[in-house]
PyMOL Python script that loads the backbone (N, CA, C, O; Angstrom):
from pymol import cmd

cmd.read_pdbstr("""\
ATOM      1  N   UNK A   1      70.649 141.918 121.142  1.00  0.00           N
ATOM      2  CA  UNK A   1      70.335 140.886 120.170  1.00  0.00           C
ATOM      3  C   UNK A   1      70.349 139.537 120.888  1.00  0.00           C
ATOM      4  O   UNK A   1      71.255 139.252 121.672  1.00  0.00           O
ATOM      5  N   UNK A   2      69.387 138.751 120.628  1.00  0.00           N
ATOM      6  CA  UNK A   2      69.281 137.432 121.247  1.00  0.00           C
ATOM      7  C   UNK A   2      70.113 136.415 120.470  1.00  0.00           C
ATOM      8  O   UNK A   2      70.361 136.570 119.275  1.00  0.00           O
ATOM      9  N   UNK A   3      70.533 135.374 121.179  1.00  0.00           N
ATOM     10  CA  UNK A   3      71.353 134.308 120.590  1.00  0.00           C
ATOM     11  C   UNK A   3      70.678 133.695 119.357  1.00  0.00           C
ATOM     12  O   UNK A   3      71.338 133.437 118.351  1.00  0.00           O
ATOM     13  N   UNK A   4      69.370 133.465 119.437  1.00  0.00           N
ATOM     14  CA  UNK A   4      68.654 132.827 118.326  1.00  0.00           C
ATOM     15  C   UNK A   4      68.767 133.684 117.057  1.00  0.00           C
ATOM     16  O   UNK A   4      68.962 133.167 115.957  1.00  0.00           O
ATOM     17  N   UNK A   5      68.640 134.999 117.237  1.00  0.00           N
ATOM     18  CA  UNK A   5      68.757 135.907 116.093  1.00  0.00           C
ATOM     19  C   UNK A   5      70.192 135.924 115.567  1.00  0.00           C
ATOM     20  O   UNK A   5      70.409 135.889 114.355  1.00  0.00           O
ATOM     21  N   UNK A   6      71.161 135.976 116.461  1.00  0.00           N
ATOM     22  CA  UNK A   6      72.565 136.026 116.055  1.00  0.00           C
ATOM     23  C   UNK A   6      72.951 134.785 115.257  1.00  0.00           C
ATOM     24  O   UNK A   6      73.709 134.883 114.292  1.00  0.00           O
ATOM     25  N   UNK A   7      72.445 133.634 115.644  1.00  0.00           N
ATOM     26  CA  UNK A   7      72.773 132.394 114.929  1.00  0.00           C
ATOM     27  C   UNK A   7      72.228 132.398 113.502  1.00  0.00           C
ATOM     28  O   UNK A   7      72.784 131.737 112.625  1.00  0.00           O
ATOM     29  N   UNK A   8      71.143 133.138 113.266  1.00  0.00           N
ATOM     30  CA  UNK A   8      70.537 133.186 111.934  1.00  0.00           C
ATOM     31  C   UNK A   8      71.189 134.222 111.026  1.00  0.00           C
ATOM     32  O   UNK A   8      70.950 134.233 109.818  1.00  0.00           O
ATOM     33  N   UNK A   9      72.011 135.092 111.607  1.00  0.00           N
ATOM     34  CA  UNK A   9      72.649 136.163 110.827  1.00  0.00           C
ATOM     35  C   UNK A   9      73.742 135.594 109.930  1.00  0.00           C
ATOM     36  O   UNK A   9      74.252 134.495 110.148  1.00  0.00           O
ATOM     37  N   UNK A  10      74.084 136.390 108.906  1.00  0.00           N
ATOM     38  CA  UNK A  10      75.114 135.946 107.974  1.00  0.00           C
ATOM     39  C   UNK A  10      76.454 135.803 108.683  1.00  0.00           C
ATOM     40  O   UNK A  10      76.720 136.454 109.693  1.00  0.00           O
ATOM     41  N   UNK A  11      77.289 134.931 108.124  1.00  0.00           N
ATOM     42  CA  UNK A  11      78.626 134.758 108.656  1.00  0.00           C
ATOM     43  C   UNK A  11      79.379 136.069 108.520  1.00  0.00           C
ATOM     44  O   UNK A  11      79.340 136.711 107.470  1.00  0.00           O
ATOM     45  N   UNK A  12      80.052 136.456 109.565  1.00  0.00           N
ATOM     46  CA  UNK A  12      80.880 137.656 109.533  1.00  0.00           C
ATOM     47  C   UNK A  12      81.969 137.486 110.571  1.00  0.00           C
ATOM     48  O   UNK A  12      81.932 136.570 111.392  1.00  0.00           O
ATOM     49  N   UNK A  13      82.933 138.378 110.522  1.00  0.00           N
ATOM     50  CA  UNK A  13      84.041 138.267 111.463  1.00  0.00           C
ATOM     51  C   UNK A  13      83.595 138.458 112.907  1.00  0.00           C
ATOM     52  O   UNK A  13      84.259 137.961 113.817  1.00  0.00           O
ATOM     53  N   UNK A  14      82.496 139.160 113.144  1.00  0.00           N
ATOM     54  CA  UNK A  14      82.053 139.406 114.514  1.00  0.00           C
ATOM     55  C   UNK A  14      81.053 138.410 115.059  1.00  0.00           C
ATOM     56  O   UNK A  14      80.900 138.296 116.275  1.00  0.00           O
ATOM     57  N   UNK A  15      80.375 137.695 114.197  1.00  0.00           N
ATOM     58  CA  UNK A  15      79.317 136.781 114.643  1.00  0.00           C
ATOM     59  C   UNK A  15      79.843 135.726 115.614  1.00  0.00           C
ATOM     60  O   UNK A  15      79.272 135.512 116.683  1.00  0.00           O
ATOM     61  N   UNK A  16      80.920 135.081 115.237  1.00  0.00           N
ATOM     62  CA  UNK A  16      81.507 134.026 116.069  1.00  0.00           C
ATOM     63  C   UNK A  16      81.916 134.581 117.433  1.00  0.00           C
ATOM     64  O   UNK A  16      81.695 133.937 118.459  1.00  0.00           O
ATOM     65  N   UNK A  17      82.512 135.777 117.445  1.00  0.00           N
ATOM     66  CA  UNK A  17      82.957 136.363 118.706  1.00  0.00           C
ATOM     67  C   UNK A  17      81.781 136.839 119.551  1.00  0.00           C
ATOM     68  O   UNK A  17      81.832 136.775 120.779  1.00  0.00           O
ATOM     69  N   UNK A  18      80.726 137.314 118.902  1.00  0.00           N
ATOM     70  CA  UNK A  18      79.534 137.714 119.638  1.00  0.00           C
ATOM     71  C   UNK A  18      78.922 136.504 120.343  1.00  0.00           C
ATOM     72  O   UNK A  18      78.523 136.592 121.504  1.00  0.00           O
ATOM     73  N   UNK A  19      78.849 135.382 119.642  1.00  0.00           N
ATOM     74  CA  UNK A  19      78.304 134.168 120.251  1.00  0.00           C
ATOM     75  C   UNK A  19      79.200 133.678 121.386  1.00  0.00           C
ATOM     76  O   UNK A  19      78.698 133.215 122.410  1.00  0.00           O
ATOM     77  N   UNK A  20      80.516 133.773 121.217  1.00  0.00           N
ATOM     78  CA  UNK A  20      81.433 133.395 122.295  1.00  0.00           C
ATOM     79  C   UNK A  20      81.217 134.289 123.515  1.00  0.00           C
ATOM     80  O   UNK A  20      81.234 133.818 124.652  1.00  0.00           O
ATOM     81  N   UNK A  21      81.013 135.580 123.266  1.00  0.00           N
ATOM     82  CA  UNK A  21      80.731 136.515 124.367  1.00  0.00           C
ATOM     83  C   UNK A  21      79.471 136.083 125.123  1.00  0.00           C
ATOM     84  O   UNK A  21      79.451 136.084 126.354  1.00  0.00           O
ATOM     85  N   UNK A  22      78.428 135.717 124.389  1.00  0.00           N
ATOM     86  CA  UNK A  22      77.191 135.278 125.032  1.00  0.00           C
ATOM     87  C   UNK A  22      77.398 133.999 125.846  1.00  0.00           C
ATOM     88  O   UNK A  22      76.684 133.749 126.817  1.00  0.00           O
ATOM     89  N   UNK A  23      78.383 133.195 125.438  1.00  0.00           N
ATOM     90  CA  UNK A  23      78.704 131.973 126.183  1.00  0.00           C
ATOM     91  C   UNK A  23      79.586 132.246 127.397  1.00  0.00           C
ATOM     92  O   UNK A  23      79.895 131.336 128.167  1.00  0.00           O
ATOM     93  N   UNK A  24      79.991 133.511 127.565  1.00  0.00           N
ATOM     94  CA  UNK A  24      80.814 133.871 128.708  1.00  0.00           C
ATOM     95  C   UNK A  24      82.300 133.646 128.506  1.00  0.00           C
ATOM     96  O   UNK A  24      83.071 133.699 129.463  1.00  0.00           O
ATOM     97  N   UNK A  25      82.708 133.395 127.276  1.00  0.00           N
ATOM     98  CA  UNK A  25      84.129 133.177 127.001  1.00  0.00           C
ATOM     99  C   UNK A  25      84.882 134.504 127.005  1.00  0.00           C
ATOM    100  O   UNK A  25      84.305 135.561 126.747  1.00  0.00           O
ATOM    101  N   UNK A  26      86.171 134.435 127.302  1.00  0.00           N
ATOM    102  CA  UNK A  26      87.025 135.611 127.299  1.00  0.00           C
ATOM    103  C   UNK A  26      87.427 135.940 125.872  1.00  0.00           C
ATOM    104  O   UNK A  26      87.819 135.056 125.112  1.00  0.00           O
ATOM    105  N   UNK A  27      87.329 137.217 125.509  1.00  0.00           N
ATOM    106  CA  UNK A  27      87.687 137.666 124.165  1.00  0.00           C
ATOM    107  C   UNK A  27      88.842 138.655 124.239  1.00  0.00           C
ATOM    108  O   UNK A  27      89.022 139.355 125.236  1.00  0.00           O
ATOM    109  N   UNK A  28      89.619 138.697 123.161  1.00  0.00           N
ATOM    110  CA  UNK A  28      90.673 139.700 123.053  1.00  0.00           C
ATOM    111  C   UNK A  28      90.017 141.051 122.764  1.00  0.00           C
ATOM    112  O   UNK A  28      88.820 141.118 122.486  1.00  0.00           O
ATOM    113  N   UNK A  29      90.800 142.115 122.831  1.00  0.00           N
ATOM    114  CA  UNK A  29      90.256 143.443 122.533  1.00  0.00           C
ATOM    115  C   UNK A  29      89.711 143.482 121.115  1.00  0.00           C
ATOM    116  O   UNK A  29      88.607 143.980 120.894  1.00  0.00           O
ATOM    117  N   UNK A  30      90.458 142.970 120.156  1.00  0.00           N
ATOM    118  CA  UNK A  30      90.022 142.972 118.755  1.00  0.00           C
ATOM    119  C   UNK A  30      88.733 142.168 118.581  1.00  0.00           C
ATOM    120  O   UNK A  30      87.831 142.591 117.859  1.00  0.00           O
ATOM    121  N   UNK A  31      88.646 141.019 119.234  1.00  0.00           N
ATOM    122  CA  UNK A  31      87.448 140.185 119.142  1.00  0.00           C
ATOM    123  C   UNK A  31      86.243 140.904 119.739  1.00  0.00           C
ATOM    124  O   UNK A  31      85.132 140.783 119.223  1.00  0.00           O
ATOM    125  N   UNK A  32      86.454 141.648 120.816  1.00  0.00           N
ATOM    126  CA  UNK A  32      85.362 142.417 121.423  1.00  0.00           C
ATOM    127  C   UNK A  32      84.873 143.504 120.466  1.00  0.00           C
ATOM    128  O   UNK A  32      83.671 143.744 120.351  1.00  0.00           O
ATOM    129  N   UNK A  33      85.796 144.147 119.793  1.00  0.00           N
ATOM    130  CA  UNK A  33      85.439 145.192 118.827  1.00  0.00           C
ATOM    131  C   UNK A  33      84.620 144.593 117.696  1.00  0.00           C
ATOM    132  O   UNK A  33      83.587 145.149 117.320  1.00  0.00           O
ATOM    133  N   UNK A  34      85.060 143.477 117.152  1.00  0.00           N
ATOM    134  CA  UNK A  34      84.331 142.838 116.057  1.00  0.00           C
ATOM    135  C   UNK A  34      82.941 142.398 116.506  1.00  0.00           C
ATOM    136  O   UNK A  34      81.974 142.528 115.756  1.00  0.00           O
ATOM    137  N   UNK A  35      82.840 141.876 117.729  1.00  0.00           N
ATOM    138  CA  UNK A  35      81.541 141.459 118.273  1.00  0.00           C
ATOM    139  C   UNK A  35      80.618 142.661 118.437  1.00  0.00           C
ATOM    140  O   UNK A  35      79.427 142.575 118.134  1.00  0.00           O
ATOM    141  N   UNK A  36      81.159 143.780 118.913  1.00  0.00           N
ATOM    142  CA  UNK A  36      80.332 144.973 119.100  1.00  0.00           C
ATOM    143  C   UNK A  36      79.842 145.518 117.764  1.00  0.00           C
ATOM    144  O   UNK A  36      78.681 145.909 117.645  1.00  0.00           O
ATOM    145  N   UNK A  37      80.717 145.550 116.752  1.00  0.00           N
ATOM    146  CA  UNK A  37      80.286 146.008 115.428  1.00  0.00           C
ATOM    147  C   UNK A  37      79.181 145.101 114.888  1.00  0.00           C
ATOM    148  O   UNK A  37      78.218 145.588 114.297  1.00  0.00           O
ATOM    149  N   UNK A  38      79.311 143.805 115.084  1.00  0.00           N
ATOM    150  CA  UNK A  38      78.284 142.859 114.658  1.00  0.00           C
ATOM    151  C   UNK A  38      76.952 143.180 115.328  1.00  0.00           C
ATOM    152  O   UNK A  38      75.913 143.219 114.670  1.00  0.00           O
ATOM    153  N   UNK A  39      76.989 143.412 116.647  1.00  0.00           N
ATOM    154  CA  UNK A  39      75.765 143.721 117.382  1.00  0.00           C
ATOM    155  C   UNK A  39      75.172 145.055 116.928  1.00  0.00           C
ATOM    156  O   UNK A  39      73.973 145.153 116.669  1.00  0.00           O
ATOM    157  N   UNK A  40      76.016 146.073 116.835  1.00  0.00           N
ATOM    158  CA  UNK A  40      75.546 147.417 116.470  1.00  0.00           C
ATOM    159  C   UNK A  40      74.926 147.436 115.072  1.00  0.00           C
ATOM    160  O   UNK A  40      73.971 148.173 114.825  1.00  0.00           O
ATOM    161  N   UNK A  41      75.461 146.638 114.171  1.00  0.00           N
ATOM    162  CA  UNK A  41      74.970 146.591 112.790  1.00  0.00           C
ATOM    163  C   UNK A  41      73.808 145.614 112.617  1.00  0.00           C
ATOM    164  O   UNK A  41      73.422 145.303 111.490  1.00  0.00           O
ATOM    165  N   UNK A  42      73.253 145.134 113.719  1.00  0.00           N
ATOM    166  CA  UNK A  42      72.101 144.238 113.628  1.00  0.00           C
ATOM    167  C   UNK A  42      72.428 142.921 112.957  1.00  0.00           C
ATOM    168  O   UNK A  42      71.600 142.349 112.248  1.00  0.00           O
ATOM    169  N   UNK A  43      73.648 142.442 113.186  1.00  0.00           N
ATOM    170  CA  UNK A  43      74.062 141.176 112.590  1.00  0.00           C
ATOM    171  C   UNK A  43      74.347 141.296 111.101  1.00  0.00           C
ATOM    172  O   UNK A  43      74.314 140.301 110.378  1.00  0.00           O
ATOM    173  N   UNK A  44      74.629 142.513 110.641  1.00  0.00           N
ATOM    174  CA  UNK A  44      74.887 142.782 109.220  1.00  0.00           C
ATOM    175  C   UNK A  44      73.724 142.317 108.356  1.00  0.00           C
ATOM    176  O   UNK A  44      73.919 141.731 107.291  1.00  0.00           O
ATOM    177  N   UNK A  45      72.507 142.588 108.831  1.00  0.00           N
ATOM    178  CA  UNK A  45      71.296 142.183 108.118  1.00  0.00           C
ATOM    179  C   UNK A  45      71.240 142.769 106.707  1.00  0.00           C
ATOM    180  O   UNK A  45      70.665 142.160 105.805  1.00  0.00           O
ATOM    181  N   UNK A  46      71.836 143.951 106.514  1.00  0.00           N
ATOM    182  CA  UNK A  46      71.858 144.583 105.187  1.00  0.00           C
ATOM    183  C   UNK A  46      73.109 144.226 104.398  1.00  0.00           C
ATOM    184  O   UNK A  46      73.358 144.789 103.332  1.00  0.00           O
ATOM    185  N   UNK A  47      73.883 143.305 104.913  1.00  0.00           N
ATOM    186  CA  UNK A  47      75.133 142.919 104.261  1.00  0.00           C
ATOM    187  C   UNK A  47      76.321 143.453 105.035  1.00  0.00           C
ATOM    188  O   UNK A  47      76.181 144.294 105.923  1.00  0.00           O
ATOM    189  N   UNK A  48      77.473 142.958 104.688  1.00  0.00           N
ATOM    190  CA  UNK A  48      78.700 143.375 105.357  1.00  0.00           C
ATOM    191  C   UNK A  48      79.181 144.667 104.717  1.00  0.00           C
ATOM    192  O   UNK A  48      79.985 144.663 103.785  1.00  0.00           O
ATOM    193  N   UNK A  49      78.670 145.760 105.240  1.00  0.00           N
ATOM    194  CA  UNK A  49      78.962 147.069 104.670  1.00  0.00           C
ATOM    195  C   UNK A  49      79.435 148.029 105.756  1.00  0.00           C
ATOM    196  O   UNK A  49      79.304 147.759 106.949  1.00  0.00           O
ATOM    197  N   UNK A  50      79.982 149.142 105.318  1.00  0.00           N
ATOM    198  CA  UNK A  50      80.436 150.206 106.204  1.00  0.00           C
ATOM    199  C   UNK A  50      79.247 150.748 106.994  1.00  0.00           C
ATOM    200  O   UNK A  50      78.186 151.002 106.424  1.00  0.00           O
ATOM    201  N   UNK A  51      79.420 150.926 108.304  1.00  0.00           N
ATOM    202  CA  UNK A  51      78.342 151.448 109.137  1.00  0.00           C
ATOM    203  C   UNK A  51      78.134 152.947 108.927  1.00  0.00           C
ATOM    204  O   UNK A  51      77.070 153.476 109.248  1.00  0.00           O
ATOM    205  N   UNK A  52      79.139 153.630 108.392  1.00  0.00           N
ATOM    206  CA  UNK A  52      79.069 155.072 108.108  1.00  0.00           C
ATOM    207  C   UNK A  52      78.778 155.888 109.375  1.00  0.00           C
ATOM    208  O   UNK A  52      78.037 156.870 109.331  1.00  0.00           O
ATOM    209  N   UNK A  53      79.368 155.472 110.501  1.00  0.00           N
ATOM    210  CA  UNK A  53      79.233 156.207 111.758  1.00  0.00           C
ATOM    211  C   UNK A  53      80.638 156.641 112.199  1.00  0.00           C
ATOM    212  O   UNK A  53      81.184 156.078 113.148  1.00  0.00           O
ATOM    213  N   UNK A  54      81.223 157.626 111.526  1.00  0.00           N
ATOM    214  CA  UNK A  54      82.594 158.021 111.846  1.00  0.00           C
ATOM    215  C   UNK A  54      82.759 158.600 113.250  1.00  0.00           C
ATOM    216  O   UNK A  54      83.886 158.693 113.735  1.00  0.00           O
ATOM    217  N   UNK A  55      81.675 158.990 113.915  1.00  0.00           N
ATOM    218  CA  UNK A  55      81.776 159.498 115.283  1.00  0.00           C
ATOM    219  C   UNK A  55      81.949 158.377 116.312  1.00  0.00           C
ATOM    220  O   UNK A  55      82.271 158.643 117.470  1.00  0.00           O
ATOM    221  N   UNK A  56      81.740 157.138 115.897  1.00  0.00           N
ATOM    222  CA  UNK A  56      81.898 155.998 116.807  1.00  0.00           C
ATOM    223  C   UNK A  56      83.380 155.829 117.147  1.00  0.00           C
ATOM    224  O   UNK A  56      84.225 155.884 116.254  1.00  0.00           O
ATOM    225  N   UNK A  57      83.704 155.625 118.422  1.00  0.00           N
ATOM    226  CA  UNK A  57      85.108 155.450 118.791  1.00  0.00           C
ATOM    227  C   UNK A  57      85.744 154.195 118.195  1.00  0.00           C
ATOM    228  O   UNK A  57      86.969 154.085 118.153  1.00  0.00           O
ATOM    229  N   UNK A  58      84.928 153.256 117.736  1.00  0.00           N
ATOM    230  CA  UNK A  58      85.450 152.020 117.147  1.00  0.00           C
ATOM    231  C   UNK A  58      85.501 152.063 115.620  1.00  0.00           C
ATOM    232  O   UNK A  58      85.932 151.098 114.990  1.00  0.00           O
ATOM    233  N   UNK A  59      85.068 153.165 115.022  1.00  0.00           N
ATOM    234  CA  UNK A  59      84.905 153.223 113.571  1.00  0.00           C
ATOM    235  C   UNK A  59      86.185 152.867 112.805  1.00  0.00           C
ATOM    236  O   UNK A  59      86.119 152.140 111.814  1.00  0.00           O
ATOM    237  N   UNK A  60      87.324 153.356 113.236  1.00  0.00           N
ATOM    238  CA  UNK A  60      88.570 153.058 112.526  1.00  0.00           C
ATOM    239  C   UNK A  60      88.866 151.570 112.499  1.00  0.00           C
ATOM    240  O   UNK A  60      89.590 151.102 111.619  1.00  0.00           O
ATOM    241  N   UNK A  61      88.323 150.821 113.440  1.00  0.00           N
ATOM    242  CA  UNK A  61      88.565 149.390 113.536  1.00  0.00           C
ATOM    243  C   UNK A  61      87.432 148.558 112.942  1.00  0.00           C
ATOM    244  O   UNK A  61      87.503 147.329 112.933  1.00  0.00           O
ATOM    245  N   UNK A  62      86.393 149.218 112.449  1.00  0.00           N
ATOM    246  CA  UNK A  62      85.229 148.530 111.886  1.00  0.00           C
ATOM    247  C   UNK A  62      85.683 147.644 110.724  1.00  0.00           C
ATOM    248  O   UNK A  62      86.333 148.136 109.802  1.00  0.00           O
ATOM    249  N   UNK A  63      85.353 146.335 110.749  1.00  0.00           N
ATOM    250  CA  UNK A  63      85.909 145.416 109.756  1.00  0.00           C
ATOM    251  C   UNK A  63      85.495 145.688 108.311  1.00  0.00           C
ATOM    252  O   UNK A  63      86.238 145.325 107.398  1.00  0.00           O
ATOM    253  N   UNK A  64      84.358 146.302 108.068  1.00  0.00           N
ATOM    254  CA  UNK A  64      83.901 146.509 106.698  1.00  0.00           C
ATOM    255  C   UNK A  64      83.878 147.981 106.327  1.00  0.00           C
ATOM    256  O   UNK A  64      83.146 148.392 105.426  1.00  0.00           O
ATOM    257  N   UNK A  65      84.690 148.779 107.030  1.00  0.00           N
ATOM    258  CA  UNK A  65      84.750 150.221 106.786  1.00  0.00           C
ATOM    259  C   UNK A  65      85.338 150.489 105.409  1.00  0.00           C
ATOM    260  O   UNK A  65      86.302 149.847 104.990  1.00  0.00           O
ATOM    261  N   UNK A  66      84.742 151.444 104.721  1.00  0.00           N
ATOM    262  CA  UNK A  66      85.259 151.905 103.443  1.00  0.00           C
ATOM    263  C   UNK A  66      86.581 152.595 103.737  1.00  0.00           C
ATOM    264  O   UNK A  66      86.591 153.654 104.365  1.00  0.00           O
ATOM    265  N   UNK A  67      87.671 152.037 103.310  1.00  0.00           N
ATOM    266  CA  UNK A  67      88.997 152.559 103.657  1.00  0.00           C
ATOM    267  C   UNK A  67      89.252 153.940 103.065  1.00  0.00           C
ATOM    268  O   UNK A  67      90.179 154.628 103.492  1.00  0.00           O
ATOM    269  N   UNK A  68      88.454 154.353 102.097  1.00  0.00           N
ATOM    270  CA  UNK A  68      88.607 155.688 101.525  1.00  0.00           C
ATOM    271  C   UNK A  68      87.966 156.753 102.404  1.00  0.00           C
ATOM    272  O   UNK A  68      88.276 157.937 102.271  1.00  0.00           O
ATOM    273  N   UNK A  69      87.064 156.336 103.310  1.00  0.00           N
ATOM    274  CA  UNK A  69      86.411 157.273 104.217  1.00  0.00           C
ATOM    275  C   UNK A  69      87.374 157.604 105.343  1.00  0.00           C
ATOM    276  O   UNK A  69      87.856 156.710 106.039  1.00  0.00           O
ATOM    277  N   UNK A  70      87.648 158.860 105.520  1.00  0.00           N
ATOM    278  CA  UNK A  70      88.556 159.293 106.582  1.00  0.00           C
ATOM    279  C   UNK A  70      87.740 159.581 107.834  1.00  0.00           C
ATOM    280  O   UNK A  70      86.778 160.347 107.782  1.00  0.00           O
ATOM    281  N   UNK A  71      88.113 158.976 108.960  1.00  0.00           N
ATOM    282  CA  UNK A  71      87.419 159.304 110.209  1.00  0.00           C
ATOM    283  C   UNK A  71      87.579 160.776 110.542  1.00  0.00           C
ATOM    284  O   UNK A  71      88.565 161.400 110.150  1.00  0.00           O
ATOM    285  N   UNK A  72      86.629 161.326 111.253  1.00  0.00           N
ATOM    286  CA  UNK A  72      86.650 162.718 111.668  1.00  0.00           C
ATOM    287  C   UNK A  72      87.901 162.982 112.494  1.00  0.00           C
ATOM    288  O   UNK A  72      88.225 162.202 113.389  1.00  0.00           O
ATOM    289  N   UNK A  73      88.607 164.071 112.205  1.00  0.00           N
ATOM    290  CA  UNK A  73      89.848 164.377 112.908  1.00  0.00           C
ATOM    291  C   UNK A  73      89.618 164.714 114.374  1.00  0.00           C
ATOM    292  O   UNK A  73      90.570 164.722 115.155  1.00  0.00           O
ATOM    293  N   UNK A  74      88.381 164.991 114.765  1.00  0.00           N
ATOM    294  CA  UNK A  74      88.119 165.286 116.175  1.00  0.00           C
ATOM    295  C   UNK A  74      88.317 164.040 117.023  1.00  0.00           C
ATOM    296  O   UNK A  74      88.541 164.145 118.229  1.00  0.00           O
ATOM    297  N   UNK A  75      88.237 162.863 116.413  1.00  0.00           N
ATOM    298  CA  UNK A  75      88.442 161.633 117.171  1.00  0.00           C
ATOM    299  C   UNK A  75      89.878 161.521 117.664  1.00  0.00           C
ATOM    300  O   UNK A  75      90.148 160.820 118.639  1.00  0.00           O
ATOM    301  N   UNK A  76      90.798 162.207 116.997  1.00  0.00           N
ATOM    302  CA  UNK A  76      92.197 162.180 117.394  1.00  0.00           C
ATOM    303  C   UNK A  76      92.634 163.520 117.946  1.00  0.00           C
ATOM    304  O   UNK A  76      93.824 163.745 118.167  1.00  0.00           O
ATOM    305  N   UNK A  77      91.691 164.405 118.168  1.00  0.00           N
ATOM    306  CA  UNK A  77      92.036 165.728 118.670  1.00  0.00           C
ATOM    307  C   UNK A  77      92.704 166.580 117.611  1.00  0.00           C
ATOM    308  O   UNK A  77      93.324 167.596 117.926  1.00  0.00           O
ATOM    309  N   UNK A  78      92.578 166.162 116.323  1.00  0.00           N
ATOM    310  CA  UNK A  78      93.163 166.909 115.221  1.00  0.00           C
ATOM    311  C   UNK A  78      94.646 166.695 115.052  1.00  0.00           C
ATOM    312  O   UNK A  78      95.236 167.236 114.117  1.00  0.00           O
ATOM    313  N   UNK A  79      95.281 165.913 115.935  1.00  0.00           N
ATOM    314  CA  UNK A  79      96.722 165.734 115.886  1.00  0.00           C
ATOM    315  C   UNK A  79      97.141 164.489 115.118  1.00  0.00           C
ATOM    316  O   UNK A  79      98.321 164.311 114.815  1.00  0.00           O
ATOM    317  N   UNK A  80      96.173 163.623 114.802  1.00  0.00           N
ATOM    318  CA  UNK A  80      96.527 162.361 114.144  1.00  0.00           C
ATOM    319  C   UNK A  80      96.842 161.266 115.142  1.00  0.00           C
ATOM    320  O   UNK A  80      97.008 160.108 114.758  1.00  0.00           O
ATOM    321  N   UNK A  81      96.926 161.609 116.409  1.00  0.00           N
ATOM    322  CA  UNK A  81      97.179 160.620 117.453  1.00  0.00           C
ATOM    323  C   UNK A  81      95.951 160.528 118.349  1.00  0.00           C
ATOM    324  O   UNK A  81      95.286 161.526 118.626  1.00  0.00           O
ATOM    325  N   UNK A  82      95.669 159.324 118.787  1.00  0.00           N
ATOM    326  CA  UNK A  82      94.510 159.130 119.661  1.00  0.00           C
ATOM    327  C   UNK A  82      94.682 159.913 120.945  1.00  0.00           C
ATOM    328  O   UNK A  82      95.780 160.006 121.493  1.00  0.00           O
ATOM    329  N   UNK A  83      93.585 160.472 121.413  1.00  0.00           N
ATOM    330  CA  UNK A  83      93.628 161.242 122.664  1.00  0.00           C
ATOM    331  C   UNK A  83      93.118 160.414 123.817  1.00  0.00           C
ATOM    332  O   UNK A  83      93.079 160.892 124.950  1.00  0.00           O
TER     333      UNK A  83
END
""", "prot")
cmd.dss("prot")
cmd.show_as("cartoon", "prot")
cmd.util.cbc("prot")
cmd.orient("prot")
């Protein structure tokens, strides 16, 4: 996604961090996750909604994830703990 497009996208928790990333600023792990979700979701062009990609390793941290949706247990090896 280009900077010009990102600036036109709706305000979201990842937009600011995505733009900081493009500026070469250092981001925390959480900020990087939010920026990646923003990029992957096309700048939330359809609104700030759940991406519905439970196979994504970042899905549990997705800022607009439907909290009732349970991530696939294979992501934790079925044990409930990250592998």
